[in-house]
SEPALO-433009 format. One record per atom (N, C-alpha, C, O): x, y negated, z; residue in three letters. Coordinates in pm, whole numbers, padded with zeros to 5 digits, always signed. Atoms other than C-alpha are relative to their C-alpha. Last residue first. Layout:
BEGIN
XYZAla
...
END
This chain:
BEGIN
+00037+00138-00035Lys
-13409-12501-07014Lys
-00081-00066-00106Lys
-00120-00182-00092Lys
+00118+00000-00084Gly
-13407-12124-07064Gly
-00048-00140+00035Gly
-00161-00156+00082Gly
+00116-00036+00083Lys
-13167-12139-07357Lys
-00129-00009+00079Lys
-00235-00038+00023Lys
+00027+00114+00088Lys
-12910-12325-07144Lys
-00123+00025-00086Lys
-00202-00066-00111Lys
+00054+00106-00085Asn
-12932-12059-06870Asn
-00034-00121-00085Asn
-00136-00187-00060Asn
+00141-00034-00022Thr
-12887-11785-07132Thr
-00066-00105+00087Thr
-00186-00131+00072Thr
+00076+00015+00127Ser
-12566-11949-07253Ser
-00147+00033+00019Ser
-00232-00032-00042Ser
+00013+00142+00032Lys
-12431-12001-06899Lys
-00080-00021-00128Lys
-00159-00114-00136Lys
+00098+00058-00092Leu
-12507-11640-06810Leu
-00019-00149-00026Leu
-00131-00200-00018Leu
+00133-00051+00034Tyr
-12329-11511-07120Tyr
-00105-00066+00089Tyr
-00208-00111+00040Tyr
+00040+00066+00126Met
-12023-11730-07062Met
-00142+00042-00039Met
-00221-00042-00081Met
+00023+00140-00031Asp
-12002-11611-06700Asp
-00047-00076-00123Asp
-00142-00155-00116Asp
+00129+00007-00069Leu
-12040-11250-06810Leu
-00036-00143+00033Leu
-00151-00183+00017Leu
+00102-00029+00101Ser
-11754-11292-07057Ser
-00139-00007+00061Ser
-00230-00065+00001Ser
+00007+00120+00084Asp
-11538-11454-06790Asp
-00107+00016-00107Asp
-00183-00078-00134Asp
+00072+00101-00077Leu
-11625-11166-06557Leu
-00009-00132-00076Leu
-00111-00200-00068Leu
+00141-00038-00007Arg
-11526-10911-06820Arg
-00081-00104+00076Arg
-00193-00137+00035Arg
+00058+00016+00133Glu
-11199-11088-06897Glu
-00149+00033+00002Glu
-00229-00039-00058Glu
+00010+00144+00024Glu
-11117-11121-06527Glu
-00062-00028-00136Glu
-00144-00119-00149Glu
+00117+00052-00069Trp
-11205-10754-06481Trp
-00012-00151-00014Trp
-00124-00202-00018Trp
+00122-00054+00057Leu
-10963-10637-06749Leu
-00123-00061+00065Leu
-00215-00105-00004Leu
+00019+00066+00129Gln
-10684-10867-06630Gln
-00130+00046-00065Gln
-00205-00035-00118Gln
+00034+00139-00029Lys
-10723-10744-06273Lys
-00029-00075-00129Lys
-00128-00148-00139Lys
+00143+00005-00031Tyr
-10728-10387-06396Tyr
-00045-00141+00033Tyr
-00158-00179+00001Tyr
+00072-00042+00121Asn
-10391-10424-06566Asn
-00150-00006+00024Asn
-00225-00053-00062Asn
+00013+00114+00090Asn
-10268-10623-06267Asn
-00068+00035-00131Asn
-00137-00050-00189Asn
+00108+00087-00048Ile
-10342-10333-06033Ile
-00021-00118-00095Ile
-00135-00154-00124Ile
+00127-00072+00015Tyr
-10129-10089-06232Tyr
-00118-00090+00038Tyr
-00217-00098-00035Tyr
+00025-00009+00144Tyr
-09838-10335-06262Tyr
-00136+00066-00026Tyr
-00213+00019-00109Tyr
+00042+00133+00043Asp
-09861-10410-05889Asp
-00034-00001-00149Asp
-00132-00062-00191Asp
+00138+00016-00046Ala
-09845-10039-05808Ala
-00056-00134-00046Ala
-00172-00143-00088Ala
+00079-00094+00079Ala
-09530-10001-06020Ala
-00148-00011+00037Ala
-00234-00010-00051Ala
+00014+00059+00134Ala
-09384-10317-05865Ala
-00083+00091-00090Ala
-00161+00042-00171Ala
+00104+00102-00011Leu
-09451-10175-05520Leu
-00024-00067-00134Leu
-00137-00104-00167Leu
+00127-00073-00008Ala
-09250-09868-05619Ala
-00117-00098+00013Ala
-00223-00077-00045Ala
+00034-00058+00131Lys
-08964-10089-05738Lys
-00133+00074+00003Lys
-00211+00065-00092Lys
+00107+00071+00072Pro
-08969-10304-05421Pro
-00040+00062-00133Pro
-00142+00024-00190Pro
-00040-00018+00140Asp
-08773-10052-05212Asp
-00110-00061-00086Asp
-00215+00001-00105Asp
+00111-00002+00097Ile
-08796-10156-04847Ile
+00057+00016-00140Ile
+00166-00034-00171Ile
+00001+00118+00087Thr
-08504-10063-04626Thr
-00115+00014-00099Thr
-00142+00122-00150Thr
+00111-00005+00096Val
-08497-09822-04332Val
-00004-00133-00075Val
-00006-00240-00014Val
+00047+00134+00033Ile
-08171-09770-04146Ile
-00104+00011-00110Ile
-00082+00079-00210Ile
+00050+00004+00137Gln
-08112-09430-03988Gln
-00060-00138-00022Gln
-00148-00181+00053Gln
+00129+00059+00036Glu
-07898-09458-03679Glu
-00035+00022-00146Glu
+00053+00030-00233Glu
+00106-00087-00049Lys
-07621-09233-03549Lys
-00139-00048-00041Lys
-00237+00025-00023Lys
-00035-00063-00127Gly
-07350-09397-03758Gly
-00110+00097+00041Gly
-00143+00188-00034Gly
-00110+00083-00051Gln
-07523-09593-04030Gln
+00034+00053+00138Gln
-00033+00020+00236Gln
-00056-00026-00133Arg
-07742-09349-04223Arg
+00115-00096+00025Arg
+00205-00112-00057Arg
-00143-00024+00007Thr
-07952-09472-04512Thr
+00052+00018+00142Thr
-00002-00039+00237Thr
-00073-00007-00127Lys
-08326-09454-04550Lys
+00147+00026-00029Lys
+00182+00105-00116Lys
-00105-00100-00001His
-08529-09563-04848His
+00077-00012+00131His
+00087-00119+00191His
-00116+00033-00083Val
-08863-09732-04862Val
+00109+00102-00027Val
+00084+00209-00083Val
+00018+00136-00050Leu
-09163-09747-05095Leu
+00115-00047+00089Leu
+00139-00167+00101Leu
-00098+00088+00063Gly
-09058-09443-05298Gly
-00009-00144+00049Gly
+00054-00232-00009Gly
+00068+00080+00102Ala
-09375-09250-05213Ala
+00096-00094-00071Ala
+00059-00157-00170Ala
+00044-00093+00104His
-09167-08989-05029His
-00069-00074-00114His
-00057-00035-00230His
-00118-00037+00079Ala
-08996-09271-04838Ala
-00038+00094-00114Ala
+00012+00081-00226Ala
-00038+00117+00081Leu
-09329-09414-04722Leu
+00119+00032-00090Leu
+00124-00011-00206Leu
+00107+00014+00101Val
-09443-09070-04607Val
+00033-00117-00093Val
+00018-00107-00214Val
-00021-00104+00100Asp
-09106-09020-04432Asp
-00105-00006-00111Asp
-00073+00015-00228Asp
-00111+00045+00085Ile
-09147-09356-04257Ile
+00029+00103-00109Ile
+00059+00066-00222Ile
+00053+00109+00083His
-09487-09248-04124His
+00108-00049-00096His
+00079-00073-00214His
+00086-00062+00103Lys
-09330-08921-04006Lys
-00061-00106-00091Lys
-00068-00086-00212Lys
-00088-00061+00100Ala
-09052-09114-03828Ala
-00080+00068-00111Ala
-00041+00064-00227Ala
-00050+00109+00085Val
-09315-09326-03653Val
+00089+00056-00109Val
+00081+00013-00224Val
+00114+00049+00078Gly
-09486-09012-03525Gly
+00041-00112-00094Gly
+00001-00114-00210Gly
+00023-00096+00108Ala
-09152-08862-03419Ala
-00117-00042-00088Ala
-00113-00023-00210Ala
-00107+00023+00098Phe
-09074-09178-03219Phe
-00020+00093-00119Phe
-00005+00051-00234Phe
-00132-00058-00024Ser
-09406-09128-03045Ser
+00098-00040-00110Ser
+00060-00080-00220Ser
-00001-00140+00042Ile
-09698-09367-03078Ile
+00143+00051+00018Ile
+00235-00027+00039Ile
+00035-00083-00116Ala
-09765-09696-02900Ala
-00017+00146-00043Ala
-00102+00217+00009Ala
+00122-00081+00009Tyr
-09587-09886-03175Tyr
-00019+00085+00124Tyr
+00078+00130+00186Tyr
+00117+00084+00020Asn
-09336-10172-03195Asn
-00133+00076+00005Asn
-00239+00015-00012Asn
+00027+00081-00119Gln
-09040-09989-03045Gln
-00131-00078-00009Gln
-00187-00118+00093Gln
+00081-00077-00095Ala
-09060-09733-03328Ala
-00036-00079+00125Ala
-00139-00053+00187Ala
+00138-00002+00049Ile
-08933-09987-03584Ile
-00091+00065+00105Ile
-00199+00015+00134Ile
+00049+00138-00009Glu
-08617-10056-03385Glu
-00146-00008-00046Glu
-00226-00081+00012Glu
+00027+00029-00142Ser
-08569-09679-03337Ser
-00050-00143+00019Ser
-00136-00167+00105Ser
+00123-00069-00038Val
-08606-09617-03711Val
-00035-00029+00145Val
-00152-00049+00177Val
-00021-00141-00031Ser
-08340-09878-03778Ser
-00135+00061+00038Ser
-00229-00009+00073Ser
+00001-00033-00141Leu
-08443-10201-03945Leu
+00031+00148+00019Leu
+00008+00228-00071Leu
-00004-00144-00023Ser
-08384-10364-04281Ser
+00007+00024+00150Ser
+00071-00052+00223Ser
-00125-00062-00046Asn
-08475-10729-04273Asn
-00015+00150+00008Asn
-00120+00201+00049Asn
-00102+00103-00015Val
-08735-10944-04450Val
+00135+00061+00035Val
+00237+00025-00024Val
-00008+00082+00121Met
-08973-10684-04587Met
+00114-00100+00007Met
+00182-00124-00093Met
-00130-00016+00065Ile
-08891-10441-04306Ile
+00012-00081-00130Ile
+00112-00070-00201Ile
-00111+00024-00093Arg
-09168-10552-04070Arg
+00135+00009-00070Arg
+00229-00062-00033Arg
-00008+00145-00025Ser
-09429-10583-04347Ser
+00116-00033+00092Ser
+00176-00140+00079Ser
-00050+00069+00120Leu
-09354-10229-04462Leu
+00014-00150+00024Leu
+00113-00210-00017Leu
-00144-00031+00009Ile
-09396-10095-04108Ile
+00061-00071-00120Ile
+00168-00130-00109Ile
-00068+00085-00097Asp
-09728-10278-04086Asp
+00150+00025+00000Asp
+00230-00068+00011Asp
-00004+00136+00056Arg
-09849-10117-04407Arg
+00073-00095+00095Arg
+00146-00183+00050Arg
-00101+00002+00106Arg
-09744-09779-04267Arg
+00007-00138-00067Arg
+00115-00184-00101Arg
-00132-00006-00063Thr
-09936-09842-03946Thr
+00109-00007-00106Thr
+00209-00077-00088Thr
-00041+00131-00053Pro
-10243-09959-04139Pro
+00138+00000+00067Pro
+00210-00099+00062Pro
-00012-00007-00145Asp
-10263-09636-04345Asp
+00049-00134+00055Asp
+00151-00186+00009Asp
+00134-00007-00059Ser
-10394-09665-04701Ser
+00004+00000+00152Ser
-00099-00020+00216Ser
+00048+00133-00037Leu
-10055-09789-04825Leu
-00137+00001+00066Leu
-00182-00101+00119Leu
-00087+00055-00105Ser
-09909-09441-04821Ser
-00053-00133+00051Ser
-00051-00160+00171Ser
+00025-00078-00120Gly
-10203-09303-05017Gly
+00082-00051+00117Gly
+00033-00060+00230Gly
+00125+00052-00058Phe
-10167-09591-05265Phe
-00040+00079+00124Phe
-00098+00022+00217Phe
-00016+00140-00039Ile
-09801-09505-05324Ile
-00126-00051+00068Ile
-00120-00103+00179Ile
-00085+00007-00120Ser
-09847-09129-05320Ser
+00013-00143+00050Ser
+00008-00168+00170Ser
+00077-00061-00109Asp
-10140-09146-05565Asp
+00079-00007+00130Asp
+00023-00039+00235Asp
+00089+00101-00057Leu
-09942-09392-05779Leu
-00085+00057+00113Leu
-00118-00015+00207Leu
+00131-00061-00008Asn
-09667-09136-05831Asn
-00093-00099+00070Asn
-00080-00122+00190Asn
+00069+00014-00127Tyr
-09360-09333-05931Tyr
-00138+00061-00010Tyr
-00209+00040-00108Tyr
+00143+00008+00026Val
-09137-09219-06214Val
-00070-00001+00136Val
-00049+00087+00219Val
+00082-00071-00097Gln
-08772-09298-06154Gln
-00147-00022-00035Gln
-00190-00134-00062Gln
+00109+00083-00050Glu
-08577-09395-06464Glu
-00086+00081+00095Glu
-00128+00192+00062Glu
+00121-00078-00020Val
-08247-09217-06511Val
-00105-00090+00061Val
-00082-00153+00164Val
+00061+00020-00130Met
-07975-09446-06648Met
-00129+00081+00006Met
-00208+00079-00088Met
END
């Protein structure tokens, strides 16, 4: 099996746009056609299609053709890669903050 390597820059760049985040939230529950997605925005169909292409390039969604429609489905694997990256830093900062908390509590006791 070939393992797909996700580019975190593409993932986080894609997620930096509120329209793209909203598109992801809309397709989390159900796959939607590009035209169904486009109905929700005051931008052109082509503009929505470009947002979807950015998400697809980052691996966050994939498109399949059903007749004349392109169906957009979320791909959780790319989000899992981003989550793994974030959780590594979350763990690091939780440990550092716990250490700082212990230090502050010990210096507070010494000051009393």
